VMD Tcl script that draws the C-alpha trace (Angstrom):
set ca {
  {-0.04 0.05 -0.02}
  {1.36 3.37 -0.97}
  {2.27 5.76 1.83}
  {0.86 9.02 0.30}
  {1.91 11.42 3.16}
  {5.54 10.08 2.82}
  {5.44 10.58 -0.95}
  {4.22 14.17 -0.66}
  {6.97 14.95 1.88}
  {9.48 13.51 -0.55}
  {8.19 15.59 -3.46}
  {8.25 18.76 -1.33}
  {11.88 18.16 -0.49}
  {13.20 17.27 -3.97}
  {10.81 18.84 -6.40}
  {12.27 21.92 -8.09}
  {10.79 25.27 -7.13}
  {10.81 28.50 -9.11}
  {13.12 31.50 -8.59}
  {11.05 34.32 -6.82}
  {12.72 36.78 -9.21}
  {12.76 35.41 -12.70}
  {10.48 32.28 -12.20}
  {13.17 29.94 -13.54}
  {12.53 26.30 -12.35}
  {15.34 25.25 -9.88}
  {15.86 24.14 -6.30}
  {16.75 27.33 -4.70}
  {14.24 30.36 -4.04}
  {16.83 32.62 -5.91}
  {18.71 31.23 -8.80}
  {22.48 31.75 -9.27}
  {21.91 34.00 -12.25}
  {19.76 36.43 -10.21}
  {22.10 36.31 -7.21}
  {25.03 37.29 -9.44}
  {23.08 40.20 -10.99}
  {22.02 41.32 -7.58}
  {25.56 41.12 -6.31}
  {26.76 43.72 -8.89}
  {23.73 45.97 -7.82}
  {24.32 45.89 -4.04}
  {28.08 46.78 -4.56}
  {27.24 50.35 -5.29}
  {28.63 53.05 -2.99}
  {26.25 54.52 -0.46}
  {26.38 57.04 2.45}
  {27.08 55.00 5.62}
  {24.47 57.10 7.59}
  {21.45 57.41 5.32}
  {22.30 54.81 2.55}
  {21.63 57.21 -0.23}
  {23.78 56.47 -3.29}
  {27.14 58.61 -2.70}
  {30.77 58.51 -3.70}
  {32.10 59.57 -0.43}
  {31.87 57.94 3.05}
  {29.20 60.41 4.26}
  {27.09 62.46 2.02}
  {26.66 66.35 2.38}
  {23.05 66.05 3.78}
  {24.10 63.83 6.62}
  {26.90 66.23 7.55}
  {24.40 68.97 8.05}
  {21.45 66.92 9.38}
  {22.08 65.51 12.88}
  {20.03 62.26 12.53}
  {19.38 60.32 15.76}
  {20.36 57.04 14.03}
  {24.00 56.25 13.51}
  {24.17 54.05 10.37}
  {21.85 52.53 7.52}
  {22.42 49.22 5.91}
  {20.40 48.95 2.71}
  {19.73 45.82 0.59}
  {18.93 47.39 -2.63}
  {17.98 50.60 -4.34}
  {14.73 51.76 -6.11}
  {16.06 50.51 -9.52}
  {16.98 47.01 -8.44}
  {15.54 43.70 -9.79}
  {14.66 43.10 -6.15}
  {12.00 45.74 -6.06}
  {9.07 43.69 -7.55}
  {9.82 41.01 -4.89}
  {9.79 43.42 -2.01}
  {6.48 44.97 -3.41}
  {4.86 41.60 -3.40}
  {6.00 41.08 0.17}
  {5.48 44.40 1.73}
  {2.44 45.80 -0.30}
  {0.56 42.84 -1.55}
  {0.75 40.42 1.46}
  {2.75 37.54 -0.30}
  {4.55 36.13 2.72}
  {6.48 33.60 0.93}
  {8.73 36.25 -0.56}
  {10.37 36.60 2.74}
  {12.48 33.62 2.07}
  {14.02 35.17 -1.00}
  {14.51 38.53 0.63}
  {16.27 37.01 3.63}
  {18.42 34.77 1.40}
  {19.70 37.69 -0.61}
  {20.25 39.77 2.51}
  {22.13 37.04 4.22}
  {24.36 36.03 1.34}
  {25.14 39.46 -0.27}
  {24.89 42.17 2.50}
  {24.90 40.74 6.10}
  {28.66 40.79 6.51}
  {28.64 44.50 6.14}
  {26.19 45.05 8.94}
  {27.61 46.62 12.07}
  {27.16 44.31 15.14}
  {24.11 44.90 17.28}
  {22.83 43.47 20.62}
  {19.02 43.72 19.87}
  {16.65 43.76 16.88}
  {13.46 45.86 16.84}
  {11.12 45.87 13.83}
  {10.05 49.42 12.88}
  {6.47 49.82 14.12}
  {3.80 50.71 11.42}
  {0.09 51.94 11.45}
  {-2.17 49.23 12.50}
  {-4.25 49.74 9.37}
  {-1.36 48.83 7.13}
  {-0.59 45.68 9.08}
  {-4.37 44.62 8.92}
  {-4.68 45.14 5.26}
  {-1.58 43.14 4.52}
  {-2.24 40.44 7.05}
  {1.06 40.45 8.78}
  {3.80 43.01 9.83}
  {6.47 42.67 7.26}
  {9.29 44.21 9.31}
  {8.59 41.75 11.98}
  {8.74 38.71 9.61}
  {12.02 39.74 8.37}
  {13.32 40.62 11.89}
  {12.34 37.03 13.07}
  {14.54 35.45 10.32}
  {17.44 37.63 11.35}
  {16.91 36.97 14.98}
  {16.96 33.13 14.51}
  {20.03 33.24 12.18}
  {22.09 35.57 14.29}
  {20.72 34.52 17.57}
  {19.82 37.98 18.56}
  {16.84 38.86 20.94}
  {13.84 40.59 19.44}
  {12.05 43.38 21.21}
  {8.38 43.34 20.23}
  {6.81 45.57 22.90}
  {7.12 48.61 20.74}
  {5.19 47.41 17.74}
  {2.00 49.19 18.94}
  {3.81 52.59 19.37}
  {2.84 53.88 15.83}
  {-0.78 55.09 16.30}
  {-1.97 56.58 13.02}
  {-0.66 57.53 9.60}
  {-2.05 60.91 9.93}
  {0.56 61.76 12.54}
  {3.44 61.65 10.00}
  {5.06 65.02 9.76}
  {8.66 66.07 9.41}
  {8.87 67.66 12.84}
  {6.56 65.68 15.02}
  {7.25 62.02 16.08}
  {4.58 59.55 15.08}
  {5.69 57.19 17.79}
  {3.99 57.10 21.19}
  {6.33 54.88 23.31}
  {5.61 54.26 26.92}
  {8.76 54.58 28.88}
  {8.01 51.45 31.07}
  {10.86 50.33 33.34}
  {11.12 46.87 31.55}
  {11.66 48.59 28.13}
  {14.33 50.90 29.52}
  {16.06 47.90 31.16}
  {15.92 45.97 27.90}
  {17.74 48.59 25.66}
  {19.83 50.65 28.02}
  {23.47 50.77 26.75}
  {22.72 48.27 23.91}
  {23.39 48.50 20.10}
  {19.97 48.44 18.37}
  {19.15 47.22 14.96}
  {15.95 48.74 13.65}
  {14.53 46.45 10.76}
  {12.45 48.21 8.33}
  {11.15 47.74 4.70}
  {11.53 51.11 2.91}
  {13.36 54.37 3.62}
  {12.29 57.30 1.57}
  {12.14 60.02 4.10}
  {14.81 59.81 6.92}
  {12.71 61.56 9.59}
  {10.52 58.39 10.38}
  {13.70 56.46 11.33}
  {15.22 59.65 12.90}
  {12.20 60.07 15.21}
  {12.19 56.30 16.17}
  {15.89 56.42 16.88}
  {15.51 59.54 18.83}
  {12.88 57.71 21.01}
  {15.11 54.73 21.55}
  {18.18 56.84 22.58}
  {16.00 58.77 25.01}
  {15.27 55.29 26.68}
  {18.95 54.53 26.84}
  {20.00 52.97 23.64}
  {23.75 53.38 22.87}
  {23.83 52.95 19.07}
  {20.95 52.65 16.44}
  {21.55 51.09 12.99}
  {18.74 50.84 10.36}
  {18.47 47.58 8.44}
  {16.24 48.34 5.41}
  {15.21 46.54 2.27}
  {14.88 49.48 -0.26}
  {16.32 52.87 -0.29}
  {14.21 55.29 -2.26}
  {15.85 58.89 -2.36}
  {13.46 61.59 -1.22}
  {13.34 63.98 -4.20}
  {12.23 66.88 -2.00}
  {15.30 66.59 0.23}
  {18.05 66.02 -2.31}
  {19.95 69.19 -1.45}
  {19.18 69.99 2.18}
  {17.84 68.05 5.16}
  {14.29 68.73 6.44}
  {15.69 68.49 9.92}
  {18.80 70.70 9.34}
}
mol new
graphics top color blue
foreach p $ca { graphics top sphere $p radius 0.5 }
foreach p [lrange $ca 0 end-1] q [lrange $ca 1 end] { graphics top cylinder $p $q radius 0.2 }
display resetview
């Protein structure tokens, strides 16, 4: 008698899958060709603070703007082959794309990330989470937490109350300075996992809140960096 559950498990392990970027049939979630193409894309020079494309170590804007965060590690730019995959994951609720995003991050960029002691997913308005079905920053942060054996701080995920609170000068985050939160981040290097950086002030405000609670260093770990066309020449916080 055939053991159908065992057969199905065998097929799941050995049957080829499709590359999440080019749909080529093969065993890995991202094919070698796409990985090699992405490798050439992610080698571009970026500002170490805001991750905008820049030929020097620190861009002119970051020399003027005193951001609360200390560095930004970006997986890709707005012109990358990775953008459609990230859109499916972050905008359209396709959770399986997280495997490909993490694979690319882990193999192509993770060695460049400055060491941190703790990971925090960047909070987002609850309406966005509900429409997608999951918190995309949290899903990626879980994969990094497991792979790097880093603790996750999840008690701040509800600190982003409403999209309407987004302004360049006012923080949209409402963080309760509870004693257990202060104890959990005081004098620690924090990695903030986010999906998109277009306007730096969102990450600036969150880093400012974290440092007010005792964080020593804040690094942003983001998927896509989209330059803000309105702030190309001067910072909105300068």
